[in-house]
All heavy atoms as a GROMACS GRO file, in nm:
protein
  414
    1MET      N    1  12.256  11.995   9.432
    1MET     CA    2  12.143  11.907   9.413
    1MET      C    3  12.054  11.908   9.537
    1MET      O    4  12.038  12.009   9.601
    1MET     CB    5  12.193  11.766   9.384
    1MET     CG    6  12.262  11.753   9.252
    1MET     SD    7  12.223  11.595   9.182
    1MET     CE    8  12.379  11.553   9.116
    2SER      N    9  12.001  11.792   9.572
    2SER     CA   10  11.907  11.784   9.683
    2SER      C   11  11.977  11.729   9.808
    2SER      O   12  12.062  11.642   9.799
    2SER     CB   13  11.792  11.691   9.645
    2SER     OG   14  11.706  11.677   9.754
    3ASP      N   15  11.938  11.783   9.923
    3ASP     CA   16  11.994  11.734  10.049
    3ASP      C   17  11.917  11.616  10.106
    3ASP      O   18  11.955  11.561  10.208
    3ASP     CB   19  11.996  11.847  10.152
    3ASP     CG   20  12.094  11.956  10.113
    3ASP    OD1   21  12.190  11.925  10.040
    3ASP    OD2   22  12.075  12.071  10.155
    4VAL      N   23  11.807  11.579  10.041
    4VAL     CA   24  11.725  11.468  10.089
    4VAL      C   25  11.787  11.337  10.043
    4VAL      O   26  11.819  11.320   9.925
    4VAL     CB   27  11.581  11.481  10.034
    4VAL    CG1   28  11.497  11.363  10.079
    4VAL    CG2   29  11.520  11.612  10.078
    5ALA      N   30  11.804  11.244  10.138
    5ALA     CA   31  11.863  11.115  10.104
    5ALA      C   32  11.763  11.032  10.026
    5ALA      O   33  11.645  11.026  10.061
    5ALA     CB   34  11.904  11.042  10.231
    6LYS      N   35  11.809  10.968   9.920
    6LYS     CA   36  11.721  10.882   9.840
    6LYS      C   37  11.699  10.752   9.916
    6LYS      O   38  11.788  10.702   9.983
    6LYS     CB   39  11.785  10.854   9.705
    6LYS     CG   40  11.795  10.978   9.621
    6LYS     CD   41  11.828  10.945   9.479
    6LYS     CE   42  11.837  11.076   9.406
    6LYS     NZ   43  11.790  11.075   9.274
    7PRO      N   44  11.577  10.696   9.908
    7PRO     CA   45  11.549  10.572   9.980
    7PRO      C   46  11.625  10.454   9.921
    7PRO      O   47  11.647  10.447   9.800
    7PRO     CB   48  11.398  10.553   9.962
    7PRO     CG   49  11.364  10.631   9.841
    7PRO     CD   50  11.461  10.745   9.835
    8LYS      N   51  11.668  10.366  10.010
    8LYS     CA   52  11.733  10.242   9.968
    8LYS      C   53  11.632  10.129   9.988
    8LYS      O   54  11.613  10.082  10.099
    8LYS     CB   55  11.858  10.216  10.051
    8LYS     CG   56  11.968  10.318  10.026
    8LYS     CD   57  12.085  10.292  10.115
    8LYS     CE   58  12.048  10.344  10.252
    8LYS     NZ   59  12.148  10.369  10.346
    9ASN      N   60  11.568  10.092   9.880
    9ASN     CA   61  11.468   9.986   9.890
    9ASN      C   62  11.537   9.852   9.880
    9ASN      O   63  11.630   9.838   9.806
    9ASN     CB   64  11.364  10.001   9.778
    9ASN     CG   65  11.279  10.123   9.800
    9ASN    OD1   66  11.247  10.156   9.913
    9ASN    ND2   67  11.242  10.189   9.693
   10PRO      N   68  11.495   9.749   9.950
   10PRO     CA   69  11.381   9.742  10.041
   10PRO      C   70  11.414   9.776  10.186
   10PRO      O   71  11.329   9.760  10.272
   10PRO     CB   72  11.337   9.597  10.028
   10PRO     CG   73  11.464   9.522  10.003
   10PRO     CD   74  11.550   9.616   9.921
   11GLU      N   75  11.532   9.824  10.214
   11GLU     CA   76  11.570   9.852  10.353
   11GLU      C   77  11.482   9.961  10.415
   11GLU      O   78  11.458   9.962  10.534
   11GLU     CB   79  11.717   9.894  10.363
   11GLU     CG   80  11.816   9.786  10.325
   11GLU     CD   81  11.852   9.791  10.178
   11GLU    OE1   82  11.835   9.897  10.116
   11GLU    OE2   83  11.896   9.687  10.127
   12ASP      N   84  11.437  10.056  10.333
   12ASP     CA   85  11.359  10.169  10.385
   12ASP      C   86  11.209  10.152  10.369
   12ASP      O   87  11.134  10.246  10.390
   12ASP     CB   88  11.403  10.298  10.315
   12ASP     CG   89  11.541  10.342  10.357
   12ASP    OD1   90  11.585  10.302  10.466
   12ASP    OD2   91  11.606  10.415  10.281
   13ASP      N   92  11.163  10.033  10.332
   13ASP     CA   93  11.019  10.012  10.312
   13ASP      C   94  10.938  10.028  10.439
   13ASP      O   95  10.820  10.063  10.433
   13ASP     CB   96  10.993   9.874  10.253
   13ASP     CG   97  11.028   9.867  10.106
   13ASP    OD1   98  11.051   9.974  10.047
   13ASP    OD2   99  11.033   9.755  10.052
   14TRP      N  100  10.997  10.005  10.554
   14TRP     CA  101  10.923  10.017  10.680
   14TRP      C  102  10.881  10.161  10.708
   14TRP      O  103  10.788  10.186  10.783
   14TRP     CB  104  11.008   9.965  10.796
   14TRP     CG  105  11.134  10.044  10.816
   14TRP    CD1  106  11.254  10.021  10.756
   14TRP    CD2  107  11.152  10.159  10.898
   14TRP    NE1  108  11.346  10.113  10.796
   14TRP    CE2  109  11.286  10.200  10.884
   14TRP    CE3  110  11.069  10.231  10.983
   14TRP    CZ2  111  11.338  10.310  10.950
   14TRP    CZ3  112  11.122  10.341  11.048
   14TRP    CH2  113  11.254  10.379  11.032
   15LYS      N  114  10.946  10.258  10.645
   15LYS     CA  115  10.917  10.398  10.675
   15LYS      C  116  10.780  10.442  10.627
   15LYS      O  117  10.728  10.541  10.674
   15LYS     CB  118  11.025  10.487  10.614
   15LYS     CG  119  11.158  10.469  10.683
   15LYS     CD  120  11.265  10.557  10.623
   15LYS     CE  121  11.397  10.534  10.692
   15LYS     NZ  122  11.504  10.612  10.632
   16ILE      N  123  10.719  10.367  10.534
   16ILE     CA  124  10.584  10.404  10.488
   16ILE      C  125  10.485  10.397  10.604
   16ILE      O  126  10.388  10.473  10.609
   16ILE     CB  127  10.539  10.314  10.371
   16ILE    CG1  128  10.409  10.363  10.310
   16ILE    CG2  129  10.524  10.169  10.414
   16ILE    CD1  130  10.417  10.498  10.246
   17TRP      N  131  10.510  10.309  10.702
   17TRP     CA  132  10.417  10.296  10.814
   17TRP      C  133  10.428  10.412  10.912
   17TRP      O  134  10.344  10.427  11.000
   17TRP     CB  135  10.438  10.162  10.884
   17TRP     CG  136  10.412  10.050  10.791
   17TRP    CD1  137  10.502   9.958  10.749
   17TRP    CD2  138  10.288  10.018  10.725
   17TRP    NE1  139  10.442   9.872  10.661
   17TRP    CE2  140  10.313   9.906  10.645
   17TRP    CE3  141  10.161  10.075  10.727
   17TRP    CZ2  142  10.212   9.848  10.567
   17TRP    CZ3  143  10.062  10.017  10.647
   17TRP    CH2  144  10.089   9.906  10.570
   18LEU      N  145  10.530  10.496  10.897
   18LEU     CA  146  10.535  10.618  10.975
   18LEU      C  147  10.434  10.720  10.923
   18LEU      O  148  10.390  10.809  10.995
   18LEU     CB  149  10.676  10.678  10.972
   18LEU     CG  150  10.786  10.592  11.032
   18LEU    CD1  151  10.921  10.659  11.013
   18LEU    CD2  152  10.760  10.566  11.179
   19VAL      N  153  10.398  10.708  10.796
   19VAL     CA  154  10.301  10.799  10.734
   19VAL      C  155  10.162  10.737  10.733
   19VAL      O  156  10.064  10.802  10.766
   19VAL     CB  157  10.346  10.832  10.590
   19VAL    CG1  158  10.245  10.923  10.522
   19VAL    CG2  159  10.483  10.895  10.590
   20VAL      N  160  10.153  10.609  10.693
   20VAL     CA  161  10.026  10.539  10.686
   20VAL      C  162  10.012  10.455  10.812
   20VAL      O  163  10.065  10.345  10.821
   20VAL     CB  164  10.020  10.448  10.561
   20VAL    CG1  165   9.887  10.376  10.553
   20VAL    CG2  166  10.045  10.530  10.437
   21ASN      N  167   9.942  10.509  10.910
   21ASN     CA  168   9.926  10.440  11.037
   21ASN      C  169   9.824  10.327  11.022
   21ASN      O  170   9.707  10.352  10.995
   21ASN     CB  171   9.878  10.540  11.143
   21ASN     CG  172   9.870  10.480  11.280
   21ASN    OD1  173   9.900  10.363  11.299
   21ASN    ND2  174   9.827  10.560  11.376
   22PRO      N  175   9.864  10.200  11.041
   22PRO     CA  176   9.770  10.090  11.024
   22PRO      C  177   9.655  10.093  11.124
   22PRO      O  178   9.546  10.045  11.093
   22PRO     CB  179   9.853   9.964  11.042
   22PRO     CG  180   9.993  10.006  11.064
   22PRO     CD  181  10.000  10.154  11.069
   23ALA      N  182   9.676  10.150  11.241
   23ALA     CA  183   9.567  10.157  11.339
   23ALA      C  184   9.453  10.244  11.287
   23ALA      O  185   9.339  10.225  11.326
   23ALA     CB  186   9.620  10.213  11.470
   24THR      N  187   9.484  10.336  11.199
   24THR     CA  188   9.382  10.425  11.144
   24THR      C  189   9.333  10.377  11.008
   24THR      O  190   9.212  10.380  10.982
   24THR     CB  191   9.441  10.567  11.128
   24THR    OG1  192   9.490  10.610  11.254
   24THR    CG2  193   9.338  10.663  11.077
   25TRP      N  194   9.420  10.330  10.922
   25TRP     CA  195   9.387  10.310  10.782
   25TRP      C  196   9.370  10.166  10.738
   25TRP      O  197   9.326  10.141  10.626
   25TRP     CB  198   9.494  10.374  10.694
   25TRP     CG  199   9.493  10.521  10.706
   25TRP    CD1  200   9.582  10.599  10.771
   25TRP    CD2  201   9.393  10.610  10.654
   25TRP    NE1  202   9.545  10.730  10.762
   25TRP    CE2  203   9.430  10.740  10.691
   25TRP    CE3  204   9.277  10.591  10.580
   25TRP    CZ2  205   9.353  10.850  10.656
   25TRP    CZ3  206   9.202  10.701  10.544
   25TRP    CH2  207   9.240  10.828  10.583
   26LEU      N  208   9.402  10.067  10.822
   26LEU     CA  209   9.398   9.928  10.776
   26LEU      C  210   9.257   9.883  10.741
   26LEU      O  211   9.234   9.828  10.633
   26LEU     CB  212   9.459   9.836  10.882
   26LEU     CG  213   9.484   9.692  10.837
   26LEU    CD1  214   9.585   9.690  10.723
   26LEU    CD2  215   9.534   9.608  10.951
   27MET      N  216   9.161   9.905  10.829
   27MET     CA  217   9.024   9.862  10.801
   27MET      C  218   8.961   9.939  10.686
   27MET      O  219   8.895   9.878  10.600
   27MET     CB  220   8.938   9.868  10.927
   27MET     CG  221   8.975   9.762  11.030
   27MET     SD  222   8.993   9.596  10.964
   27MET     CE  223   8.826   9.558  10.920
   28PRO      N  224   8.977  10.072  10.675
   28PRO     CA  225   8.922  10.139  10.556
   28PRO      C  226   8.983  10.090  10.425
   28PRO      O  227   8.914  10.080  10.324
   28PRO     CB  228   8.956  10.287  10.580
   28PRO     CG  229   8.965  10.300  10.726
   28PRO     CD  230   9.019  10.170  10.775
   29ILE      N  231   9.112  10.054  10.427
   29ILE     CA  232   9.174   9.999  10.307
   29ILE      C  233   9.112   9.863  10.274
   29ILE      O  234   9.081   9.834  10.158
   29ILE     CB  235   9.327   9.988  10.324
   29ILE    CG1  236   9.389  10.127  10.324
   29ILE    CG2  237   9.388   9.900  10.216
   29ILE    CD1  238   9.536  10.130  10.362
   30PHE      N  239   9.090   9.779  10.376
   30PHE     CA  240   9.028   9.649  10.352
   30PHE      C  241   8.885   9.665  10.300
   30PHE      O  242   8.843   9.592  10.210
   30PHE     CB  243   9.027   9.565  10.479
   30PHE     CG  244   9.160   9.503  10.511
   30PHE    CD1  245   9.185   9.454  10.638
   30PHE    CD2  246   9.260   9.490  10.416
   30PHE    CE1  247   9.306   9.396  10.669
   30PHE    CE2  248   9.382   9.432  10.446
   30PHE     CZ  249   9.404   9.384  10.572
   31TYR      N  250   8.809   9.760  10.354
   31TYR     CA  251   8.672   9.783  10.307
   31TYR      C  252   8.673   9.834  10.163
   31TYR      O  253   8.589   9.794  10.082
   31TYR     CB  254   8.598   9.880  10.397
   31TYR     CG  255   8.565   9.822  10.533
   31TYR    CD1  256   8.579   9.899  10.648
   31TYR    CD2  257   8.520   9.692  10.547
   31TYR    CE1  258   8.550   9.846  10.772
   31TYR    CE2  259   8.491   9.638  10.671
   31TYR     CZ  260   8.505   9.716  10.784
   31TYR     OH  261   8.476   9.664  10.905
   32ALA      N  262   8.767   9.919  10.129
   32ALA     CA  263   8.777   9.968   9.991
   32ALA      C  264   8.812   9.853   9.896
   32ALA      O  265   8.758   9.845   9.786
   32ALA     CB  266   8.881  10.079   9.982
   33LEU      N  267   8.902   9.764   9.938
   33LEU     CA  268   8.935   9.648   9.855
   33LEU      C  269   8.816   9.554   9.840
   33LEU      O  270   8.794   9.497   9.732
   33LEU     CB  271   9.053   9.572   9.916
   33LEU     CG  272   9.189   9.639   9.902
   33LEU    CD1  273   9.295   9.560   9.979
   33LEU    CD2  274   9.228   9.652   9.757
   34LEU      N  275   8.735   9.539   9.945
   34LEU     CA  276   8.615   9.456   9.938
   34LEU      C  277   8.516   9.515   9.838
   34LEU      O  278   8.460   9.442   9.754
   34LEU     CB  279   8.551   9.443  10.076
   34LEU     CG  280   8.420   9.366  10.080
   34LEU    CD1  281   8.443   9.220  10.043
   34LEU    CD2  282   8.357   9.378  10.218
   35VAL      N  283   8.493   9.646   9.844
   35VAL     CA  284   8.402   9.712   9.751
   35VAL      C  285   8.454   9.698   9.608
   35VAL      O  286   8.377   9.671   9.515
   35VAL     CB  287   8.382   9.859   9.790
   35VAL    CG1  288   8.310   9.936   9.682
   35VAL    CG2  289   8.307   9.869   9.923
   36LEU      N  290   8.583   9.714   9.589
   36LEU     CA  291   8.641   9.700   9.456
   36LEU      C  292   8.625   9.557   9.404
   36LEU      O  293   8.589   9.537   9.287
   36LEU     CB  294   8.789   9.738   9.460
   36LEU     CG  295   8.865   9.724   9.329
   36LEU    CD1  296   8.808   9.821   9.225
   36LEU    CD2  297   9.013   9.747   9.351
   37ALA      N  298   8.648   9.459   9.489
   37ALA     CA  299   8.634   9.319   9.447
   37ALA      C  300   8.489   9.288   9.411
   37ALA      O  301   8.463   9.219   9.310
   37ALA     CB  302   8.683   9.226   9.558
   38ILE      N  303   8.395   9.337   9.488
   38ILE     CA  304   8.253   9.314   9.458
   38ILE      C  305   8.216   9.382   9.327
   38ILE      O  306   8.143   9.326   9.245
   38ILE     CB  307   8.165   9.362   9.574
   38ILE    CG1  308   8.185   9.269   9.694
   38ILE    CG2  309   8.018   9.367   9.534
   38ILE    CD1  310   8.119   9.318   9.822
   39ALA      N  311   8.267   9.503   9.303
   39ALA     CA  312   8.237   9.574   9.178
   39ALA      C  313   8.294   9.500   9.058
   39ALA      O  314   8.227   9.486   8.955
   39ALA     CB  315   8.292   9.716   9.186
   40VAL      N  316   8.417   9.450   9.070
   40VAL     CA  317   8.478   9.376   8.960
   40VAL      C  318   8.398   9.248   8.932
   40VAL      O  319   8.370   9.216   8.816
   40VAL     CB  320   8.626   9.344   8.990
   40VAL    CG1  321   8.682   9.241   8.893
   40VAL    CG2  322   8.708   9.470   8.987
   41HIS      N  323   8.358   9.177   9.036
   41HIS     CA  324   8.279   9.056   9.016
   41HIS      C  325   8.143   9.088   8.954
   41HIS      O  326   8.095   9.013   8.868
   41HIS     CB  327   8.260   8.981   9.149
   41HIS     CG  328   8.378   8.901   9.187
   41HIS    ND1  329   8.489   8.954   9.247
   41HIS    CD2  330   8.404   8.768   9.173
   41HIS    CE1  331   8.578   8.859   9.270
   41HIS    NE2  332   8.528   8.744   9.224
   42ALA      N  333   8.081   9.196   8.995
   42ALA     CA  334   7.952   9.234   8.939
   42ALA      C  335   7.965   9.264   8.789
   42ALA      O  336   7.881   9.221   8.709
   42ALA     CB  337   7.897   9.356   9.012
   43VAL      N  338   8.071   9.333   8.751
   43VAL     CA  339   8.091   9.362   8.609
   43VAL      C  340   8.119   9.235   8.530
   43VAL      O  341   8.062   9.213   8.422
   43VAL     CB  342   8.205   9.465   8.591
   43VAL    CG1  343   8.247   9.476   8.446
   43VAL    CG2  344   8.165   9.600   8.647
   44VAL      N  345   8.204   9.150   8.585
   44VAL     CA  346   8.239   9.026   8.513
   44VAL      C  347   8.116   8.938   8.497
   44VAL      O  348   8.093   8.882   8.388
   44VAL     CB  349   8.352   8.952   8.588
   44VAL    CG1  350   8.368   8.811   8.537
   44VAL    CG2  351   8.482   9.029   8.574
   45PHE      N  352   8.034   8.926   8.599
   45PHE     CA  353   7.915   8.841   8.588
   45PHE      C  354   7.809   8.904   8.500
   45PHE      O  355   7.735   8.834   8.432
   45PHE     CB  356   7.858   8.810   8.727
   45PHE     CG  357   7.928   8.696   8.794
   45PHE    CD1  358   8.027   8.718   8.887
   45PHE    CD2  359   7.895   8.564   8.763
   45PHE    CE1  360   8.092   8.613   8.948
   45PHE    CE2  361   7.959   8.458   8.824
   45PHE     CZ  362   8.059   8.483   8.918
   46SER      N  363   7.799   9.038   8.497
   46SER     CA  364   7.699   9.102   8.413
   46SER      C  365   7.735   9.092   8.265
   46SER      O  366   7.647   9.091   8.179
   46SER     CB  367   7.682   9.248   8.453
   46SER     OG  368   7.797   9.322   8.418
   47VAL      N  369   7.863   9.083   8.235
   47VAL     CA  370   7.907   9.067   8.097
   47VAL      C  371   7.884   8.924   8.050
   47VAL      O  372   7.874   8.898   7.930
   47VAL     CB  373   8.056   9.106   8.084
   47VAL    CG1  374   8.112   9.074   7.947
   47VAL    CG2  375   8.073   9.254   8.114
   48GLY      N  376   7.874   8.830   8.142
   48GLY     CA  377   7.850   8.691   8.106
   48GLY      C  378   7.974   8.604   8.113
   48GLY      O  379   7.976   8.496   8.056
   49LEU      N  380   8.076   8.652   8.180
   49LEU     CA  381   8.200   8.573   8.190
   49LEU      C  382   8.209   8.492   8.320
   49LEU      O  383   8.313   8.435   8.350
   49LEU     CB  384   8.321   8.666   8.180
   49LEU     CG  385   8.335   8.740   8.047
   49LEU    CD1  386   8.451   8.838   8.055
   49LEU    CD2  387   8.354   8.644   7.934
   50GLY      N  388   8.101   8.487   8.395
   50GLY     CA  389   8.099   8.413   8.521
   50GLY      C  390   8.076   8.265   8.498
   50GLY      O  391   8.089   8.213   8.386
   51TRP      N  392   8.038   8.196   8.604
   51TRP     CA  393   8.012   8.052   8.592
   51TRP      C  394   7.886   8.029   8.511
   51TRP      O  395   7.792   8.107   8.517
   51TRP     CB  396   7.996   7.990   8.732
   51TRP     CG  397   8.120   7.998   8.812
   51TRP    CD1  398   8.235   7.928   8.792
   51TRP    CD2  399   8.143   8.082   8.925
   51TRP    NE1  400   8.328   7.964   8.884
   51TRP    CE2  401   8.275   8.057   8.968
   51TRP    CE3  402   8.067   8.174   8.993
   51TRP    CZ2  403   8.331   8.122   9.077
   51TRP    CZ3  404   8.123   8.239   9.101
   51TRP    CH2  405   8.253   8.212   9.142
   52GLN      N  406   7.883   7.919   8.439
   52GLN     CA  407   7.768   7.888   8.353
   52GLN      C  408   7.670   7.800   8.428
   52GLN      O  409   7.701   7.708   8.490
   52GLN     CB  410   7.817   7.815   8.228
   52GLN     CG  411   7.914   7.898   8.149
   52GLN     CD  412   7.847   8.005   8.066
   52GLN    OE1  413   7.732   7.991   8.030
   52GLN    NE2  414   7.919   8.110   8.035
   0.00000   0.00000   0.00000
């Protein structure tokens, strides 16, 4: 089979930060979430489901 050890979650969850460095990616992720939230709100309000 495979020699790679399978992850034991949640004990191995910290290892994602070895790949996704927060010093590099945290602010771009936040900006992407902000753009997504604004887009979702724009669609919801344009459909007429916003506040009356």
